[in-house]
N, C-alpha and C positions, 0 to 999 in steps of 0.2 A: 527399517524404513522410517523416515521422519514424517508424522502426521498431526495435522491440526484437526480440530472438530469445528469447523465453520462451512456453512453453505457456499460462501464466497470464496473459499480457497482455490488459488490458482487463476482467478479472474485476472484479465489484463487490467491494469489501473495507471491512470496518467494523473499525476498531482496537479491541481490548479489552485494553490492557495492565494487567497487575497492579499496584495502587497501591503505590508506593515502592520500583520497580524502579531500581536504580541505573544500569542499562545506558540509560535513558530519560532526556530532557531535559524541562523545561517544554513545550516545543513538542509532544512526543509526547503529552502529557497534554492539551494544549489541542485536539488534533483527536481524542482518543479519543471513540467514540462515533459519529463524522461518517462518512459514507459518502465512499468515495473509490473509485478503480480502480488495479489494480497495473500498472505500467509495465515492471517487470521483477523478476527475482529474482536475487540474488548470493549466493554463498557465501564466508562469511568466519570463518576458524577452525572450520570445520566446521559453522557457523550457518547457515540461511538466512535473508537479510533481503531483505524486500520494498520495493521503492520504490513508495510509494503517492502518486498524485497527487489533490488535491481540487479542486472546482469553483471555488476562488478562484486556482487555478495553483500554490498550494504543494505542494512534494514533501516527503515526509516518510518516513524509512526505519523499519521495525517488522520485529522477529522475525516470520517467516511463522507460527508457532504462536500468536501473538498478533492474529491477524487470523480475523475471521468472514467466510468467503468464500460468496458467492452466485453459482455458476456458471450458473444457470439464467437470470439477468438478462441484458439485451442487453450485449454486449461494447462496450467502448469508453473512450477516455481524452481529455483535453482536446485531445489533437493531432487527433483524429478530427473535432471539431466543426468546422464551417464557419464 
């Protein structure tokens, strides 16, 4: 079983990056507004980045502050699907 050590693992997340942010690429904006689930959160240079997985199995990193989180939703990632 694939596991990550993070309290936010499996939380439903919708990316909402600000337009024109030079820290993001075209792929970040392609998945903006698409619901995914957090796989893990890492800290780089004092900023928290969330590794977000989408239903098409694409993984994209977003700053945690740019995610709309729904912690009330059923938790899970594509690793949890049978």
